N, C-alpha and C positions, 0 to 999 in steps of 0.2 A: 694571552704572553704578554710579562712583565712591564711596567712602564718605572721609567727611571725619575723621579722629579725633582728637580736641584740638585744635582750632588756634589759634592762639594767641601772643602778643610771641612767646612764645621759640622758634620754628617761624623767624620773620622774624630773629631775631638770628644762630642757628646760620645759614641759607641764606648771609646776610650774611655770616659771618667763615669757613665754607668756600670762598668769592669771595675774599677777603682772604690768604686759605693761598697759596687759587694764584695770584695773581695777584704773591705775594712769591716764590713759589718759578717763577716763570715771571722775577724781576725786570722786571713791569708796573707797579711803580708807580704812573709817572704815564698809566698808562693807565684806560679810559673802566669797565672792570670795576674795576679798583681805587677810583675817585670816586666810582658806582653801591652797592658793598661802605659804603663811610664814608659815603653818604647812607640807606643803609636801617638803618647802625647808628643813627645821631643822631635819627632820626623814631622808631627802635623805643623810645630811648631817654626823649627828650622826650615820651611818651604817658605819663601818670599811672597809678597805680596806681586798679584798680577804687574806685568810691565805695561800689558794691553785687555782692554777690558770690550765688549763690546755685547751690543744687547742688539740680540738678529732676529727677523721675524718674518713668516712666510704668508703670503695673504692674497684674496682674490682680489686684483686691481685689472687699468687699462692702460694698452698703450696705442703710442696714433702709428702703424706700420704701412697703409696705404690711402690714398683720401677717400674719404664717405666714414664711412660708424668705426670705430675705434674698434681694435683688439681685445677680447677679454682676455685675461691673462691670469695666474699667480708669479707672484710676482718674491724678491727677498728684499727688505728693506733690513738699512743697520744704522747701530747709534753706537759713539763713542764715547762710553763712560768715560773710559780711562786712557794715555797712552798719547804718542806722537801725531799732530795734529793733521799730518801725511797719510795715517792709518786705511781710510776710507776714502774710495774714490770713486763718487756717485759718475753713471753714464747714462746722461740724460738722453730722455727720446728711446728707449731702450726698453727688452724685454727682459734684460742681463741686476744680475745685483751689483750691488758695488766691489767694485776693486778693494779684497785687504790685503794691505800692505803690510806684510814682515818684515823683523830682522833677523837673522839666529841669535840663538840665544837668549830670545826671550822668553818671559813667562807670561802666558796667554790665556783667560781666561774669556767665554763665550754663553751666553743665556740665550737660548734657541726658544721660539714660544709659537705655534704653531697654533693656524687660526684661518686652514683647510677646510677646515670640514670632514678631512678623515686621517687617517694619521700619519706619521711622515717624520726622518731624521734623517740628518746630516752629514755625510761623510766628505772628509778631510782628504781632495785624492790624491793621490803620493808623499800626505805623510807622515812619517815614523811617529802612532802616538800610542799613546795607551790606550788597550781594547776596551775602558769607558768613553773613550774621546771615538774612536775610529767611528763608527755610523750604523754598528752594527744592525742589522732590519729587527733584530728581537728587543733591542734599546728603544725603537720609536711610539712615538709618547700620539695621544689622541691630542682633539678639536678642545683646546685651549689648554693643554698645558707645555709646560716648559720643561726644557733638559739643559744641565748647565754641564758644557765642556772646561777640562784644564787640562795646560800641555805647552811644553817647553819646546820653544822650536829648535831643532836639531839638526833636519835636511840642509846642504850646501841652495848654496843661492837658485832661484831656480822657477821657470811657471809649472803654475799648480793650479789646483783651480776645489769651488764647491759641486757639491749636489747634492740632491735626496738620496735615500737608498731603503724606501720600504721594503717589504718584500711586495710583489708580483704590482706593487705599482709608482716599481722608478721610471718607469716608459714613460709614463703618459705626466707623471710629475714635471719631469724636466723639458720634457713635448710639451707642457703651459708655461715656458718660463722660467725655473727653477733653476739655476744655472748662475757659477758668478767668478770668476779666474781670483788665485790666491798667489802675491807674487813676495817669494823672499831672497831679504840679499842677505848679504855676506860680505866681509872684509876684503878678498882674493876675489871677487868679484868686484870691489870698489873702486883699486885700486888697480883696472885695466883701463879705465876711461872710456867706459859702453857707451854712445848715447842715451840718454838719460828722458829723463821730463818730457817736454817737446822736440825731443828726439827717440821717442816711441809709439809704436803702432801697435791698437794689442786691436787681437782677431781672433776674433770667439767665431768660430765657422758652422754655421746650422741652417736646417733645411725643413718650414714649414708648409703646411695645404694650407689655404684658405679660400673660404665660401663668397659666395658671391654677396655677404654680408660684412666680412674679411674678418670671421670667425676663424675658427682652429677649426679642423679636422681633422679629428685620430679613428682608427678602424676601433669597432667594436667596445666606445665609450659614447657616456651618453651622461646628461644632466648640465646644469651651472658649475664651471669651471673645470669640467672635464673633457670639454672638445666636444662637435658635431661626428655621429659615429659613419666613420668610411663605409660598414655594415657591411653584413651576407657574408657568406662563401670567400667571395675577394678580401673584401677586408680579411678578414680572416689568415686566407692564405699571405699577404702580406705580409700579416704580423709576425706568421711565420718565418718570414725572409725575411723581416728589420722593417719596421714602415718609413716609408720616403716623403718624401717635400716638393714641392714642384719649384718654394718660392726659396733663393738664395738668401741666407742675412747675414749678414758682418757685426760681428757686436751687438746684437738683437736689433736690426736695423737692414730694411730687405735693399741688396745689392750696393751699398752706398760708395757716392762720389762723396770721394775726402781730399783737402785742395793742405800740399806739403811742398817745402818752399827747396830749394834745389842743394842740398845738404844730405848727410847720411842717419838712417833711421836702424834702430832695432824693429827687428819687428818677433813680434811675441803670435806661434799662430797655435790654438787647441782647437781640434775638434770637437765640437760641440752638440754634434747631430747622431739621432740614434742607432741610424745604422749607416750613414750614405760613408764610403772609402771616399778621397779625393788625390789627387795624383797634381800637386802645385806646381803653376809655372807660372813666369809673365811675359807679359804679351810682346814682350821684343827679343823673346828667347833668349837675352840677358840668365846667365846660370843663375843659380842660388847659392848665396854663401850660407853654405849651414853653419851657426855657430854654441846652438845647445838644441836640447833635449828634453826626454818631462822627467829626470833629473838633475836637470841643469847644465852649464857648462861643459862644449866637449875640449879634449887636450887638444885641438887644434881644428879649427878651419877647414871645414872642404867644401866644395864646390859639385855642385847635383844639377844637369840641366834641368832635371824634376823631383817633386820629395809628395814621396806617398804619402795620405798621414789620416792614420785610420782612428773611428772613435775611442776618445780618451786618449789619446795620445796630441803630445804638445812636443813642437820646435820652435828654434828661433834660428831669426835670419837676417842677418847680414841688406840693409841696403843700401846702397850712395848714389845715390840722384847725382853730387856736388858736381860732377862732369857729365851731368844728362844734355845732351845735345836733339836740341829741338824745342817744338812749344805741344807735338804730340803726348795724351798720357798715356799714364803706364797701367795695365791692367793686371791684375788676379787672376790668371784661373784656375780651373781643373781642366785637363785636358782629359780626347774621349779615350775610352778603354773600351774590350768586349765586354761584356757586360758579365761575360764566363767567369771573366776571372775573379771575380766575388763571389763564383757560383751562384748557386736557386735553386729552389726546392720544386719541382714542378715547374709547372708553365706559372708561377707567383709572381717573377719579374716583371714580364707584359705587364700587366695591370697595371703597376705602377707609370706615371702623369710624366714624369720624370727620371729613366731609369736607370740603374749603379750606372757608372761610366759617360756617359752622356757627357757629349764637351758644355762648361759650364763657363760663364763672367761671374765671379764673385765680389768683384771689386772696385772700383778706377781711382786713382790715384792724377788729379789735377797739379801736374807742377807749375811753382810760378816762377817767376826771373827773379826770389830774392836767396841769397847764396847766405847759407851758411856753414857747419864745419864738417867737414871732411874726416875720416877714419882710418888711421893706420890699425892694423891687427897683429897683435906681435906674432910668434911662432910657435908659441907655445899659449896657450888662455887659462888650462885648469891641469893638479895635479891630481889623477885618480886614483891613482892604492890600488890599482886592483890585480892581485893572484889571481889565476888561472889552477886551481885544484886540480894537482896530479892524481891520476888513475880515480878516480870519484867515482862508487856506484850509481847510478845516470835509474831515477824514476821513469820509468816511460807513464804519461799522460794522455790514453787516445780524450780526443773531440769525438765524438759519433752522433749519428741521429736515427732514431731508433721508437716504436709507438709512436712515431709523431710531438717524438721529444726531439730534444737537444742536449748533449749527456756529459756530464766530464766522471771519464775513465768506467764508462757504465752507470753511473751514478745519479740524481737527479740533489733535489738541494732539500735541504734538511736542518732547522732552525736550530738541531742542536750536533745530530751526529757531525762526528770524523773517523775518520778510520786509521788505520793503522801504523795507513803510507803517506796519513796527512796529518801526524804529531812529530812536532819538530823544538831540539832544545834549544831556546833562545843564545844568538851568536851564531848557530850552528850555522854553517853552511854547505848545501847541497843543490844536485844540478838531474831539472829536472830536463825533458823531451816529451814538447806538448805534440802530438801526432795527430793529424786533419784528415781522418780516415775516411778512404772514399764507402760510397752504400750504396748493394748490390742496385739499388733503383734510382741509380742515381740523381741523389737527396746531397745535396754537396753547397759550403758556405764555406767562407774564408770566416775568423775569428779572432780579430784582438785581444787576447788576453790579458789580464787585469787585474794582477797580485797585489793582497796591502800593504803596505807596509813600507821596507826600505826598497832601493833600487835595483832589480839584477843585471847580467851583463850577459849576452847572445854569443855564446861561443862557436853553433854551426847551423847554420839552415840547409834542408836537403830536401830531395826528391818534390814530387810535382810537376805538369808539366811545364814547358816554358811560357812563364806568366811576363806581362807590360804590365805587370805593376815593380814588378822584382825590382825594375830600377830603379827606381826611387824610393825603396826600402830604406833608411840608413839603419842600421842595426853596430856602432862602434861606441854610442856614448853609454850612461846609464837610460835605461829605460823599467816605469813600471806594469805597463803595456806594450804585450806582443803583436805582432798581426800573422797570423798563421793560415796564407796560405790552400787552398783545396790539396792536396796530395803531399801536404809541404809538413816534413820534421822541426821543430825550431827547437836549440838543448843551449837554455840557458841556465847559467850560476849562482844563485839564490844565498847570502846570509844573510840572515831570519834577524828581529829586530831583539833588543835584546829588554821587550814589555813579552809577559807569560801573557795566556792570552787565548781567547776566540778570533778567529782574524775569515777574512775572505777569501777567493778569488773564483772569477769568474771570468763570463764572456761578455763585452763593453758595449758589443748590440745589445741594445738595451732589451730589448723585446725577447731575444733567447734567455739575457739574465732574469727577466720576470717569468720566463716559461720555464724554472729548472735550471740552467746552465753555468751553477753558480754550489762553489762548496767549498764549506768551514775551513780551517785547518788548525791546529792549538801550538801553540806557543808551550811549553812546560816548565814549570818550578819557574827557576829565580836562577839571573844570569851571578 
């Protein structure tokens, strides 16, 4: 596995100078090599210094989750080298890494240092970045090594996140605590004057299993920093289903109670769980006012009784407490639904202490008497400039279970393999249809499919039996992760990035990804 240490502009300059020196020695001043060297120097010299520069570390640590012994975790820490003072927002007493706040148009350099004792690499989930900055598992660096990311923020304002992406170890590394929010802002969003600062609630939803000593439990894992094994055939079978916890964490704290004022709040939601799907609702049954999805603001707000959120997906909800009556607290719930709505493999789901579909209380908002500002949403939040591609050929992408493996288009992950139908041109638009095919043995699961790079649009959703999770699904905005329920077909239109290189699409149930339910796609040539 190749290791890339501190990839940056200086490397390109050195390469160009070597070519330039060799060309001069050989008397090749008019050669193509000489011209290429000059072009490389000119290109690197034209790139401005980073607006934001960070040091990001991953290492073992401890956090106090429950009374008693602290819980051993793996954690991200960060230091701001250059950039606005508000770039980093630590979340104290939490398993999460700091919130990284970026602005569209900023050039960013992040130096990642790995002190985990095993290889790792970081993926900037939802960001459209060059191949070298996307966190492909072939770029993972070992213990004590570093990797440097350079990219420009081109995404719309929105709620994104970062997490590890090493092959076959993503699930356990995220489960151990390695995740954090990344929030992008832009002028369009700023003009709306949405709640910010004290009017923002950051809600990363995760579930974890803890033993009697407050230590994380994870099937098949053993050793310091890896969680205590859930073990045996039951643990292996649960992993096939996706690992579920029995403690609900919100932004790295167990079922927190948060003091809030009677004002409007912008609630940023991320499902950062390994496998659990949530059907979110407010305890007073007031509707959820949805204003954003994976790729930022919707064109206009919409209300839903509940919101289905699958692993990897994000949503932004406006919560206006300015006219809230009474002193009763408000809770964020996950409503009960049949476990069969998500599906299962054999009898695996029953061994989970809190199965899929269990009714859950995630957090409690304790409302004070202090009055704060409300908000009036405009009829139009954002302009999407989406045009449906007429008469586009459709690439079927079956999602199947065969030979004790979850597969995409009949294939498992290979570090370098790319099929012909997985090769696309830069800036090209394609229509893919993910089909969650039933298995003759009754083995089926919902799959949240994540495509790296630019967000896509859902064109159609069909098939499958009546499913109580459907009513909470929002397909109206820009997405990078789409939930495909058992028996469903979901057709999406993707405009691929202008960056050439090797990228990934995969199931974001992290155990499925680690078991091979992931494939490369290649963007060829130049834009």
